LUMMAR-307208 format. One record per residue (C-alpha): residue number from 0; residue in three letters; chain; y, z, x. Coordinates in steps of 0.2 Angstrom, whole numbers, plus 5000, padded with zeros to 4 digits. Layout:
<recs>
  num  residu  chaine    py    pz    px
  NUM     ALA       A     Y     Z     X
...
</recs>
This chain:
<recs>
  num  residu  chaine    py    pz    px
    0     MET       A  5295  5181  4898
    1     ILE       A  5289  5185  4916
    2     GLN       A  5284  5203  4920
    3     SER       A  5273  5212  4932
    4     VAL       A  5256  5219  4926
    5     LYS       A  5242  5228  4934
    6     VAL       A  5227  5218  4937
    7     LYS       A  5216  5232  4929
    8     ASN       A  5226  5229  4913
    9     LEU       A  5221  5211  4912
   10     SER       A  5205  5204  4904
   11     LEU       A  5199  5186  4902
   12     SER       A  5202  5178  4885
   13     LYS       A  5189  5169  4875
   14     ASP       A  5201  5156  4871
   15     ASN       A  5201  5150  4889
   16     VAL       A  5195  5132  4888
   17     ARG       A  5187  5132  4905
   18     LYS       A  5169  5137  4901
   19     SER       A  5159  5129  4915
   20     ASN       A  5159  5132  4933
   21     ARG       A  5170  5147  4931
   22     ASP       A  5164  5156  4947
   23     ALA       A  5164  5140  4957
   24     GLY       A  5174  5143  4973
   25     ILE       A  5180  5160  4969
   26     ASP       A  5177  5166  4986
   27     THR       A  5188  5152  4993
   28     LEU       A  5201  5156  4981
   29     ALA       A  5201  5174  4984
   30     ALA       A  5203  5171  5003
   31     ASN       A  5218  5160  5000
   32     ILE       A  5226  5173  4989
   33     ALA       A  5223  5186  5002
   34     ALA       A  5232  5175  5015
   35     GLN       A  5246  5167  5004
   36     GLY       A  5247  5179  4990
   37     LEU       A  5247  5173  4971
   38     LEU       A  5257  5157  4971
   39     GLN       A  5256  5154  4952
   40     ASN       A  5258  5167  4939
   41     LEU       A  5245  5170  4925
   42     ILE       A  5248  5166  4907
   43     VAL       A  5244  5180  4895
   44     THR       A  5246  5187  4877
   45     PRO       A  5247  5205  4873
   46     LEU       A  5233  5215  4866
   47     LYS       A  5234  5229  4853
   48     LYS       A  5233  5243  4866
   49     ALA       A  5250  5244  4874
   50     GLY       A  5252  5238  4892
   51     THR       A  5236  5227  4891
   52     PHE       A  5235  5208  4890
   53     THR       A  5222  5195  4889
   54     VAL       A  5223  5180  4901
   55     LYS       A  5224  5163  4892
   56     ALA       A  5227  5153  4908
   57     GLY       A  5222  5158  4926
   58     GLY       A  5205  5165  4923
   59     ARG       A  5199  5160  4940
   60     ARG       A  5214  5168  4948
   61     LEU       A  5210  5184  4939
   62     ARG       A  5192  5184  4945
   63     ALA       A  5198  5181  4963
   64     LEU       A  5210  5195  4961
   65     GLN       A  5197  5207  4954
   66     LEU       A  5185  5202  4968
   67     LEU       A  5199  5206  4981
   68     ILE       A  5201  5223  4973
   69     GLU       A  5182  5226  4973
   70     GLN       A  5181  5222  4991
   71     GLY       A  5196  5234  4995
   72     THR       A  5207  5220  5001
   73     LEU       A  5220  5224  4987
   74     PRO       A  5224  5241  4980
   75     ALA       A  5216  5246  4964
   76     ASP       A  5234  5247  4956
   77     HIS       A  5239  5230  4962
   78     THR       A  5251  5221  4951
   79     VAL       A  5254  5202  4948
   80     PRO       A  5267  5192  4939
   81     VAL       A  5262  5185  4922
   82     LEU       A  5270  5174  4908
   83     VAL       A  5269  5183  4892
   84     LEU       A  5267  5172  4876
   85     SER       A  5271  5180  4860
   86     ASP       A  5262  5167  4849
   87     ASP       A  5243  5169  4851
   88     ASP       A  5240  5154  4840
   89     ASN       A  5246  5142  4854
   90     SER       A  5235  5150  4867
   91     ILE       A  5221  5137  4867
   92     GLU       A  5234  5123  4868
   93     VAL       A  5242  5132  4883
   94     SER       A  5225  5134  4892
   95     LEU       A  5221  5116  4889
   96     ALA       A  5237  5110  4896
   97     GLU       A  5236  5120  4912
   98     ASN       A  5218  5114  4916
   99     PHE       A  5219  5096  4909
  100     GLN       A  5236  5091  4915
  101     ARG       A  5233  5097  4933
  102     VAL       A  5232  5082  4945
  103     PRO       A  5221  5084  4960
  104     MET       A  5229  5083  4977
  105     ASN       A  5227  5067  4986
  106     PRO       A  5215  5068  5001
  107     ALA       A  5228  5060  5012
  108     ASP       A  5240  5073  5008
  109     GLU       A  5228  5087  5011
  110     CYS       A  5224  5079  5028
  111     THR       A  5242  5078  5033
  112     ALA       A  5245  5096  5028
  113     PHE       A  5231  5102  5038
  114     ASN       A  5236  5092  5053
  115     PHE       A  5254  5098  5051
  116     LEU       A  5248  5116  5052
  117     ILE       A  5237  5112  5068
  118     GLN       A  5252  5103  5076
  119     LYS       A  5263  5119  5073
  120     GLY       A  5250  5128  5084
  121     MET       A  5238  5136  5072
  122     THR       A  5220  5135  5077
  123     ALA       A  5207  5127  5065
  124     GLU       A  5199  5144  5063
  125     ASP       A  5216  5152  5058
  126     VAL       A  5220  5138  5045
  127     ALA       A  5202  5140  5038
  128     LYS       A  5204  5159  5035
  129     ARG       A  5221  5157  5027
  130     GLN       A  5216  5143  5016
  131     GLY       A  5199  5150  5012
  132     VAL       A  5189  5135  5018
  133     THR       A  5177  5133  5033
  134     THR       A  5183  5128  5050
  135     ARG       A  5172  5112  5049
  136     PHE       A  5182  5107  5034
  137     VAL       A  5198  5109  5043
  138     GLU       A  5192  5099  5058
  139     GLN       A  5186  5085  5046
  140     ARG       A  5203  5084  5037
  141     VAL       A  5212  5084  5054
  142     ARG       A  5200  5070  5060
  143     LEU       A  5205  5060  5044
  144     ALA       A  5223  5062  5047
  145     GLU       A  5221  5053  5064
  146     LEU       A  5213  5038  5056
  147     ALA       A  5220  5020  5060
  148     ALA       A  5236  5018  5050
  149     CYS       A  5229  5004  5039
  150     VAL       A  5214  5015  5035
  151     PHE       A  5224  5031  5031
  152     GLU       A  5236  5021  5020
  153     ALA       A  5222  5014  5010
  154     LEU       A  5216  5032  5008
  155     ALA       A  5233  5038  5002
  156     THR       A  5235  5023  4990
  157     GLY       A  5218  5026  4983
  158     GLU       A  5212  5009  4989
  159     ILE       A  5197  5018  4997
  160     THR       A  5188  5034  4993
  161     LEU       A  5186  5050  5004
  162     GLY       A  5168  5045  5008
  163     VAL       A  5173  5028  5014
  164     ALA       A  5187  5036  5025
  165     GLN       A  5174  5048  5032
  166     ALA       A  5163  5033  5037
  167     TYR       A  5178  5026  5047
  168     ALA       A  5181  5043  5055
  169     VAL       A  5164  5043  5064
  170     THR       A  5174  5036  5079
  171     THR       A  5191  5041  5086
  172     ASP       A  5194  5023  5092
  173     ILE       A  5207  5018  5080
  174     ASP       A  5207  5000  5086
  175     ARG       A  5189  4998  5081
  176     GLN       A  5193  5007  5065
  177     ALA       A  5206  4994  5061
  178     ARG       A  5195  4979  5066
  179     VAL       A  5180  4985  5055
  180     PHE       A  5192  4989  5041
  181     THR       A  5199  4971  5042
  182     GLN       A  5181  4964  5042
  183     MET       A  5175  4975  5028
  184     ASN       A  5190  4971  5017
  185     ASN       A  5184  4953  5017
  186     SER       A  5166  4957  5014
  187     TYR       A  5156  4960  4998
  188     TYR       A  5151  4979  4997
  189     GLY       A  5163  4982  5011
  190     ASP       A  5167  4999  5003
  191     ASN       A  5149  5005  5006
  192     PRO       A  5150  5020  5018
  193     ASP       A  5133  5017  5025
  194     ASN       A  5138  4999  5029
  195     ILE       A  5154  5004  5037
  196     ARG       A  5146  5018  5047
  197     ARG       A  5133  5005  5053
  198     ALA       A  5147  4993  5058
  199     ILE       A  5157  5006  5067
  200     LEU       A  5142  5013  5077
  201     ASN       A  5135  4996  5081
  202     GLY       A  5132  4995  5100
  203     THR       A  5131  5014  5102
  204     VAL       A  5117  5026  5107
  205     LYS       A  5113  5042  5099
  206     ALA       A  5113  5057  5110
  207     ASN       A  5094  5060  5107
  208     ASP       A  5089  5043  5112
  209     ALA       A  5076  5043  5126
  210     LYS       A  5087  5033  5138
  211     ALA       A  5102  5045  5135
  212     ARG       A  5092  5060  5137
  213     PHE       A  5085  5053  5154
  214     VAL       A  5102  5049  5160
  215     GLY       A  5109  5065  5155
  216     ARG       A  5126  5069  5147
  217     ASP       A  5134  5076  5163
  218     ALA       A  5130  5060  5173
  219     TYR       A  5135  5049  5159
  220     VAL       A  5152  5057  5157
  221     ALA       A  5155  5058  5175
  222     ALA       A  5153  5039  5176
  223     GLY       A  5166  5037  5163
  224     GLY       A  5155  5036  5148
  225     ARG       A  5163  5040  5131
  226     ILE       A  5156  5051  5118
  227     GLU       A  5160  5053  5100
  228     GLY       A  5154  5067  5088
  229     ASP       A  5152  5063  5070
  230     LEU       A  5160  5077  5060
  231     PHE       A  5153  5071  5044
  232     ALA       A  5135  5070  5049
  233     THR       A  5124  5084  5044
  234     GLU       A  5119  5088  5062
  235     GLY       A  5135  5081  5070
  236     ASP       A  5125  5069  5082
  237     GLU       A  5135  5062  5096
  238     ASN       A  5137  5044  5098
  239     TRP       A  5137  5037  5116
  240     ILE       A  5148  5021  5116
  241     ASP       A  5146  5013  5133
  242     VAL       A  5128  5006  5131
  243     ASP       A  5129  4995  5146
  244     LEU       A  5134  5010  5156
  245     ILE       A  5118  5019  5150
  246     GLU       A  5107  5005  5154
  247     THR       A  5114  5004  5172
  248     LEU       A  5113  5022  5175
  249     ALA       A  5095  5023  5168
  250     ALA       A  5090  5008  5179
  251     LYS       A  5097  5015  5195
  252     LYS       A  5090  5032  5192
  253     LEU       A  5073  5025  5188
  254     GLU       A  5073  5014  5203
  255     ALA       A  5077  5029  5214
  256     ALA       A  5062  5038  5206
  257     ALA       A  5051  5023  5209
  258     ALA       A  5056  5021  5227
  259     GLU       A  5053  5039  5230
  260     LEU       A  5036  5039  5222
  261     ALA       A  5030  5024  5232
  262     GLN       A  5035  5031  5248
  263     ALA       A  5027  5048  5244
  264     GLU       A  5011  5041  5238
  265     GLY       A  5010  5027  5250
  266     LEU       A  5008  5014  5236
  267     ALA       A  5012  4995  5239
  268     PHE       A  5024  4996  5224
  269     VAL       A  5030  5006  5209
  270     THR       A  5039  4995  5196
  271     PRO       A  5052  5004  5186
  272     ILE       A  5052  5000  5167
  273     ALA       A  5068  5006  5159
  274     ALA       A  5059  5008  5142
  275     THR       A  5048  5020  5133
  276     HIS       A  5032  5010  5137
  277     VAL       A  5025  4997  5149
  278     PRO       A  5025  4981  5140
  279     TYR       A  5008  4974  5137
  280     ASP       A  5012  4957  5145
  281     VAL       A  5018  4965  5161
  282     ALA       A  5003  4976  5164
  283     ASN       A  4991  4962  5159
  284     GLN       A  4997  4950  5173
  285     LEU       A  4990  4962  5186
  286     HIS       A  4972  4968  5190
  287     GLU       A  4968  4985  5185
  288     PHE       A  4961  4996  5199
  289     HIS       A  4949  5010  5196
  290     ALA       A  4947  5022  5211
  291     PRO       A  4928  5028  5212
  292     ALA       A  4925  5046  5215
  293     ARG       A  4914  5048  5230
  294     ALA       A  4899  5059  5229
  295     LEU       A  4900  5077  5235
  296     THR       A  4895  5080  5253
  297     GLU       A  4880  5092  5256
  298     GLU       A  4893  5106  5261
  299     GLU       A  4904  5103  5246
  300     THR       A  4888  5103  5235
  301     ALA       A  4883  5120  5242
  302     ARG       A  4900  5127  5240
  303     VAL       A  4901  5122  5222
  304     GLU       A  4884  5129  5218
  305     ALA       A  4889  5146  5227
  306     LEU       A  4906  5146  5218
  307     SER       A  4898  5142  5201
  308     ALA       A  4885  5156  5203
  309     GLU       A  4899  5169  5208
  310     ASN       A  4909  5164  5193
  311     ASP       A  4895  5166  5181
  312     THR       A  4891  5183  5188
  313     LEU       A  4910  5189  5186
  314     VAL       A  4910  5182  5168
  315     ASP       A  4895  5193  5164
  316     GLN       A  4902  5208  5172
  317     LEU       A  4918  5206  5162
  318     GLU       A  4909  5204  5146
  319     GLN       A  4896  5218  5148
  320     GLU       A  4901  5230  5162
  321     LEU       A  4919  5231  5167
  322     PRO       A  4931  5240  5154
  323     ASP       A  4946  5230  5148
  324     GLY       A  4962  5234  5158
  325     SER       A  4953  5242  5173
  326     ILE       A  4957  5238  5191
  327     GLU       A  4940  5230  5193
  328     ALA       A  4942  5219  5178
  329     GLU       A  4959  5213  5184
  330     ALA       A  4952  5209  5201
  331     ALA       A  4937  5200  5193
  332     SER       A  4949  5189  5183
  333     ALA       A  4960  5185  5198
  334     ARG       A  4944  5180  5207
  335     ILE       A  4939  5169  5193
  336     GLU       A  4956  5160  5193
  337     ALA       A  4954  5158  5212
  338     ILE       A  4937  5150  5210
  339     GLU       A  4944  5138  5197
  340     ARG       A  4957  5132  5209
  341     GLU       A  4945  5130  5223
  342     LEU       A  4933  5120  5212
  343     GLU       A  4948  5109  5206
  344     ALA       A  4953  5106  5225
  345     ILE       A  4935  5100  5229
  346     ASP       A  4936  5089  5214
  347     ASP       A  4953  5082  5219
  348     ALA       A  4946  5078  5236
  349     ARG       A  4933  5067  5228
  350     HIS       A  4946  5056  5220
  351     GLU       A  4957  5053  5236
  352     ILE       A  4961  5035  5239
  353     ASP       A  4960  5028  5256
  354     PRO       A  4977  5024  5263
  355     ALA       A  4972  5006  5267
  356     VAL       A  4967  5003  5249
  357     LYS       A  4983  5012  5243
  358     ALA       A  4993  4999  5253
  359     GLN       A  4987  4986  5241
  360     ILE       A  4989  4994  5224
  361     GLY       A  5004  5001  5214
  362     THR       A  5009  5008  5197
  363     PHE       A  5023  5009  5184
  364     VAL       A  5036  5022  5181
  365     TYR       A  5045  5022  5164
  366     ILE       A  5055  5033  5152
  367     GLY       A  5045  5045  5140
  368     GLY       A  5050  5048  5122
  369     ASP       A  5056  5065  5128
  370     GLY       A  5068  5057  5140
  371     GLU       A  5058  5062  5155
  372     PRO       A  5051  5050  5168
  373     ARG       A  5033  5046  5167
  374     VAL       A  5021  5039  5179
  375     HIS       A  5008  5027  5172
  376     THR       A  4991  5034  5176
  377     GLY       A  4983  5017  5179
  378     LEU       A  4983  5009  5196
  379     PHE       A  4986  4990  5197
  380     SER       A  4985  4976  5211
  381     GLU       A  4992  4959  5212
  382     LYS       A  4975  4952  5218
  383     PRO       A  4958  4960  5219
  384     VAL       A  4958  4975  5231
  385     VAL       A  4948  4973  5247
  386     ASP       A  4941  4989  5254
  387     PRO       A  4942  4987  5273
  388     ASN       A  4929  5002  5275
  389     ALA       A  4916  4994  5264
  390     PRO       A  4899  4991  5272
  391     PRO       A  4896  4972  5276
  392     LYS       A  4887  4963  5263
  393     ALA       A  4868  4960  5266
  394     SER       A  4862  4943  5269
  395     GLY       A  4860  4934  5252
  396     GLY       A  4875  4944  5244
  397     ALA       A  4876  4961  5236
  398     ALA       A  4870  4966  5220
  399     GLY       A  4881  4962  5205
  400     ASP       A  4884  4972  5189
  401     GLY       A  4867  4970  5183
  402     ASP       A  4859  4975  5200
  403     ALA       A  4852  4957  5201
  404     GLY       A  4855  4953  5219
  405     ASP       A  4844  4941  5229
  406     PHE       A  4826  4947  5230
  407     ASP       A  4808  4940  5230
  408     GLN       A  4804  4937  5212
  409     GLY       A  4785  4933  5216
  410     PRO       A  4776  4919  5207
  411     LYS       A  4787  4909  5196
  412     LEU       A  4785  4912  5178
  413     SER       A  4787  4901  5163
  414     ALA       A  4802  4904  5151
  415     THR       A  4790  4909  5137
  416     LEU       A  4781  4921  5147
  417     ILE       A  4798  4929  5154
  418     ASP       A  4804  4931  5136
  419     GLU       A  4787  4939  5130
  420     LEU       A  4786  4951  5145
  421     ALA       A  4805  4955  5143
  422     THR       A  4802  4959  5124
  423     ARG       A  4787  4970  5128
  424     ARG       A  4796  4980  5141
  425     ARG       A  4811  4982  5129
  426     GLN       A  4799  4990  5117
  427     ILE       A  4793  5002  5130
  428     LEU       A  4811  5006  5135
  429     VAL       A  4817  5009  5117
  430     ALA       A  4802  5020  5113
  431     HIS       A  4806  5032  5127
  432     LEU       A  4825  5031  5125
  433     ALA       A  4823  5035  5106
  434     SER       A  4814  5051  5111
  435     ASP       A  4828  5057  5122
  436     PRO       A  4843  5061  5112
  437     SER       A  4853  5067  5126
  438     MET       A  4851  5051  5137
  439     ALA       A  4854  5040  5121
  440     LEU       A  4870  5049  5118
  441     ASP       A  4876  5047  5136
  442     LEU       A  4871  5029  5135
  443     THR       A  4881  5026  5119
  444     ILE       A  4897  5034  5126
  445     PHE       A  4895  5024  5142
  446     LEU       A  4892  5007  5134
  447     MET       A  4907  5010  5123
  448     ALA       A  4918  5016  5137
  449     GLN       A  4913  5002  5148
  450     ASN       A  4918  4990  5134
  451     VAL       A  4935  4997  5134
  452     VAL       A  4938  4996  5153
  453     PHE       A  4930  4979  5156
  454     GLU       A  4935  4971  5140
  455     GLN       A  4943  4956  5148
  456     SER       A  4929  4954  5161
  457     HIS       A  4915  4951  5149
  458     ILE       A  4902  4960  5159
  459     PRO       A  4885  4959  5151
  460     ASN       A  4876  4975  5147
  461     HIS       A  4862  4968  5137
  462     SER       A  4865  4979  5122
  463     THR       A  4872  4975  5104
  464     LEU       A  4882  4991  5104
  465     LYS       A  4901  4986  5105
  466     SER       A  4917  4996  5102
  467     GLY       A  4929  4981  5103
  468     ALA       A  4947  4985  5097
  469     ALA       A  4949  4979  5079
  470     ALA       A  4961  4963  5079
  471     PHE       A  4978  4964  5071
  472     PRO       A  4978  4953  5056
  473     ILE       A  4995  4945  5061
  474     PHE       A  4993  4934  5077
  475     ALA       A  5003  4940  5092
  476     PHE       A  5009  4956  5083
  477     ARG       A  5015  4969  5094
  478     ASP       A  5018  4987  5090
  479     GLU       A  5020  4995  5108
  480     GLY       A  5037  5003  5103
  481     SER       A  5031  5014  5089
  482     MET       A  5027  5032  5091
  483     ALA       A  5008  5030  5086
  484     SER       A  5006  5015  5099
  485     GLN       A  5014  5026  5113
  486     THR       A  5003  5040  5109
  487     ILE       A  4988  5028  5109
  488     ASP       A  4994  5022  5126
  489     ASP       A  4996  5040  5133
  490     GLN       A  4978  5044  5127
  491     ARG       A  4971  5029  5136
  492     GLN       A  4980  5034  5152
  493     ARG       A  4973  5051  5151
  494     LEU       A  4955  5045  5150
  495     ASP       A  4945  5048  5166
  496     THR       A  4941  5031  5174
  497     SER       A  4934  5037  5191
  498     TRP       A  4917  5031  5186
  499     ALA       A  4923  5013  5183
  500     GLY       A  4927  5010  5201
  501     HIS       A  4909  5008  5206
  502     LYS       A  4901  4991  5209
  503     THR       A  4886  4992  5199
  504     MET       A  4882  4997  5181
  505     THR       A  4869  5009  5188
  506     GLU       A  4881  5018  5199
  507     ARG       A  4894  5018  5185
  508     PHE       A  4882  5026  5173
  509     ASP       A  4877  5039  5185
  510     ALA       A  4895  5043  5188
  511     PHE       A  4899  5043  5170
  512     ARG       A  4885  5056  5166
  513     ALA       A  4892  5067  5180
  514     LEU       A  4909  5069  5170
  515     ASP       A  4911  5085  5160
  516     ASP       A  4909  5086  5141
  517     GLU       A  4927  5086  5138
  518     ALA       A  4930  5070  5148
  519     ARG       A  4915  5061  5140
  520     GLY       A  4921  5067  5123
  521     ALA       A  4938  5059  5125
  522     TRP       A  4930  5043  5128
  523     VAL       A  4920  5044  5112
  524     ALA       A  4935  5048  5102
  525     TYR       A  4946  5034  5110
  526     SER       A  4932  5021  5109
  527     ILE       A  4927  5024  5091
  528     ALA       A  4945  5026  5085
  529     ARG       A  4950  5009  5092
  530     THR       A  4937  5000  5081
  531     LEU       A  4945  5005  5065
  532     GLU       A  4952  4990  5056
  533     PRO       A  4969  4989  5047
  534     THR       A  4969  4995  5029
  535     LEU       A  4981  5001  5016
  536     ASN       A  4982  5012  5000
  537     VAL       A  4981  4998  4988
  538     ALA       A  4971  4996  4972
  539     GLU       A  4960  4982  4977
  540     GLY       A  4958  4968  4989
  541     TYR       A  4952  4966  5007
  542     ARG       A  4964  4979  5014
  543     SER       A  4958  4992  5002
  544     ASN       A  4947  5006  5010
  545     GLY       A  4947  5023  5001
  546     PHE       A  4936  5030  5016
  547     HIS       A  4950  5027  5028
  548     ASP       A  4961  5037  5016
  549     HIS       A  4948  5051  5016
  550     LEU       A  4949  5051  5035
  551     GLY       A  4967  5052  5034
  552     ARG       A  4966  5067  5023
  553     LEU       A  4953  5076  5034
  554     LEU       A  4965  5073  5049
  555     ASP       A  4980  5080  5039
  556     ILE       A  4990  5065  5044
  557     GLN       A  5009  5066  5039
  558     VAL       A  5013  5048  5040
  559     GLU       A  5032  5051  5038
  560     ASN       A  5032  5060  5055
  561     TRP       A  5025  5044  5063
  562     TRP       A  5033  5029  5053
  563     ARG       A  5049  5027  5044
  564     PRO       A  5053  5012  5033
  565     THR       A  5068  5001  5039
  566     ALA       A  5076  4985  5033
  567     GLU       A  5066  4976  5047
  568     ASN       A  5049  4983  5043
  569     PHE       A  5049  4985  5025
  570     PHE       A  5065  4986  5014
  571     GLY       A  5071  4968  5019
  572     ARG       A  5054  4961  5015
  573     VAL       A  5051  4967  4997
  574     LYS       A  5059  4964  4980
  575     LYS       A  5075  4972  4975
  576     GLY       A  5066  4982  4961
  577     VAL       A  5054  4990  4974
  578     MET       A  5070  4997  4983
  579     LEU       A  5078  5003  4967
  580     GLU       A  5062  5012  4962
  581     ALA       A  5062  5020  4979
  582     LEU       A  5080  5026  4977
  583     GLU       A  5075  5033  4960
  584     GLU       A  5060  5043  4967
  585     ILE       A  5072  5050  4980
  586     GLY       A  5088  5054  4970
  587     GLY       A  5084  5050  4952
  588     PRO       A  5093  5038  4940
  589     ILE       A  5110  5042  4947
  590     LEU       A  5106  5036  4964
  591     ARG       A  5097  5021  4957
  592     GLY       A  5112  5017  4946
  593     ARG       A  5124  5018  4961
  594     TYR       A  5116  5004  4970
  595     LYS       A  5109  4993  4955
  596     ASP       A  5122  4979  4958
  597     ALA       A  5121  4979  4977
  598     LYS       A  5115  4963  4986
  599     LYS       A  5097  4963  4992
  600     GLY       A  5103  4964  5011
  601     ASP       A  5115  4978  5008
  602     LEU       A  5103  4987  4997
  603     ALA       A  5089  4986  5011
  604     ALA       A  5101  4992  5024
  605     THR       A  5106  5007  5013
  606     CYS       A  5088  5012  5009
  607     SER       A  5084  5011  5028
  608     SER       A  5099  5022  5032
  609     LEU       A  5094  5034  5019
  610     CYS       A  5076  5035  5023
  611     ASN       A  5080  5038  5042
  612     GLY       A  5092  5053  5038
  613     GLN       A  5108  5043  5041
  614     GLY       A  5115  5043  5024
  615     ILE       A  5128  5055  5017
  616     VAL       A  5120  5063  5003
  617     GLU       A  5115  5081  4997
  618     ALA       A  5103  5091  5007
  619     GLU       A  5090  5090  4994
  620     ILE       A  5091  5071  4993
  621     ARG       A  5091  5069  5011
  622     GLU       A  5075  5079  5013
  623     LYS       A  5066  5068  5000
  624     ALA       A  5073  5052  5008
  625     THR       A  5066  5057  5025
  626     ALA       A  5049  5060  5018
  627     TRP       A  5048  5045  5007
  628     LEU       A  5035  5033  5010
  629     PRO       A  5029  5017  5001
  630     GLU       A  5013  5020  4991
  631     ALA       A  5003  5009  5002
  632     MET       A  5006  5019  5017
  633     ARG       A  5000  5035  5010
  634     PHE       A  4983  5042  5013
  635     GLU       A  4979  5045  4994
  636     ALA       A  4967  5031  4988
  637     GLN       A  4949  5036  4983
  638     GLU       A  4934  5027  4989
  639     LYS       A  4926  5016  4976
  640     PRO       A  4907  5011  4976
  641     ALA       A  4904  4996  4986
  642     ARG       A  4896  4980  4979
  643     THR       A  4878  4980  4985
  644     ALA       A  4871  4966  4975
  645     LEU       A  4872  4949  4983
  646     ARG       A  4873  4941  4965
  647     SER       A  4889  4950  4961
  648     SER       A  4898  4940  4975
  649     PHE       A  4892  4924  4968
  650     VAL       A  4898  4929  4951
  651     ASP       A  4916  4932  4957
  652     ASP       A  4915  4916  4966
  653     GLU       A  4910  4907  4951
  654     ARG       A  4924  4914  4940
  655     GLY       A  4936  4909  4954
  656     THR       A  4942  4927  4955
  657     ASP       A  4952  4931  4971
  658     PRO       A  4957  4950  4971
  659     ASP       A  4970  4946  4984
  660     GLU       A  4979  4935  4972
  661     ASP       A  4984  4949  4961
  662     GLU       A  4990  4961  4975
  663     ASP       A  5007  4954  4977
  664     THR       A  5015  4938  4969
  665     ASP       A  5031  4939  4979
  666     THR       A  5030  4926  4993
  667     ASP       A  5039  4936  5005
  668     ALA       A  5028  4952  5003
  669     GLY       A  5013  4941  5003
  670     ALA       A  5017  4933  5019
  671     ASP       A  5019  4951  5027
  672     ILE       A  5001  4955  5022
  673     ASP       A  4994  4941  5032
  674     ASP       A  5004  4929  5041
  675     GLU       A  4989  4918  5045
  676     GLY       A  4986  4915  5027
  677     THR       A  4968  4920  5029
  678     ASP       A  4959  4923  5012
  679     HIS       A  4946  4936  5018
  680     ASP       A  4937  4936  5002
  681     GLN       A  4934  4918  5003
  682     ASP       A  4928  4920  5020
  683     ASP       A  4915  4933  5014
  684     ASP       A  4909  4921  5000
  685     GLN       A  4907  4907  5013
  686     HIS       A  4896  4918  5024
  687     LEU       A  4886  4923  5009
  688     SER       A  4884  4905  5004
  689     GLU       A  4878  4900  5022
  690     ALA       A  4866  4915  5022
  691     ALA       A  4859  4909  5005
</recs>
């Protein structure tokens, strides 16, 4: 029998079979009841107290109604229709039947219904409020309703899941949806959402891509470029479809910037590079030009000394005499800023390049990772620069880098005597240099810096101190496109090379010593850093170096912010078990089990997508995935005591032990460690044998 009962006279029965997730979605259900009313009556049985009932089926609806009354949306005496059962013994069976026999609505039907409401003129916000869902949820269902007919039909018949349909919906191009759907139906694991999304977006560019940011959204759209937003992505990143148009617009904009810069600066050329770095091979074909900073004139020197003295006086007054916030203190601060600007102007004048020299040199303009155009700080020429204002060479030639021009050497000396005298003079020089730490430090930095600048010129400096860049273990390996390599290139460009343009080593050293501490310190950091050899966090072998891991920890390096594993650089080059272990670290056994039967190529693509924030997963799993790293890339190894006894090396050699052999028995992974097939431990033993 159906009758109306006040909500306050209803209570939830203990016989209700739904014990878990009772409160899940109550807010949504309440919002729907507030908009549509109670569309399905409750099922109750009477209690001993007259007029009161216990709810056997419809407990979530009861909670939603109680919530609306608490919020004041419904009156306290609100009544609802209920079906009263007289037989309490069948209450559990009734509750089970209502919950168990309920068939979830087909997602396709949901999409059609939401789209129908929108077509009637309702806004997504209105539909969301009336159905108790978010606006984004409505927009997603409407997008799915507009899928290509073949895809939507597959969703309606249950041939594909909701997640697969969402993967197709990342684009509104129904022709492309249909084309990819046909391809995926004929491929193994064609129902993998990540694979579908990758196929759909193949040939598109993300809105945060450097070139896209450089071109600009407005310019791209104005030129006819098409943009799609992925409603199912966490951040809703846009996808720019017309890649060729982006390339064309970027090239034209960069060419215009290059022409403007060349004209404004009077340079012979400014080459536009539509990339985030200047390729090594392109720059290496040219001669690098270093403009020497001229010496200060007597007038400039006097002015610099006067300004420096005035600056020191004002600083002392601010620290000792003038009260903070006073008019005098503000005036002194303003004067100090003016002094700094004038000193900078004097220094800039020292670095000006003669127009006749500028007409022979040029540079590059490229796109920074932030989407802004960048001018390469280096200057280049197609052939050695000729300074038309340079004084004519003296007869017999000018002094070279060693200041060894033609001069009268006096009586000819024997080779043995030359070597002996040179050795004695060297001892005298060393004794004096060793007692002058300041000079020795300047010389150290200078020799390393000169080695960086003139690395390809092989200029002799008669010192064993070197800071050559460590060689990559893989021949011809390039890494210019990575974030770390771009940062290193930027650091190199920011180094002050004004001293390097002088003709002799004597002049270069004096000019180098004139640099400020910050400029020389930058040369120290760069020169030392480039000497570090490639190492990994592995248990043993040639690539193991716990001290490098210690440096990484001291520098607080967050590798995940600088490098992400992809199918190309990691997952596609390791065993399947390694990828499954990575998935288990990220999402536990459930995530691992989901892909345990996948082919290696598909699994590599899935892991790559997941670790680069592109997979459709829970927020917690996404966070773990975007921070996941292979053990070898982490700075976690501890330094082990080095073998100091020569004998221990021979012992290893006699036993035939090669630590590298145990590192990785996978031929693919082994090839990645060293493509040259170099057995470094064997080389070390060979050197020891030769030494013995």
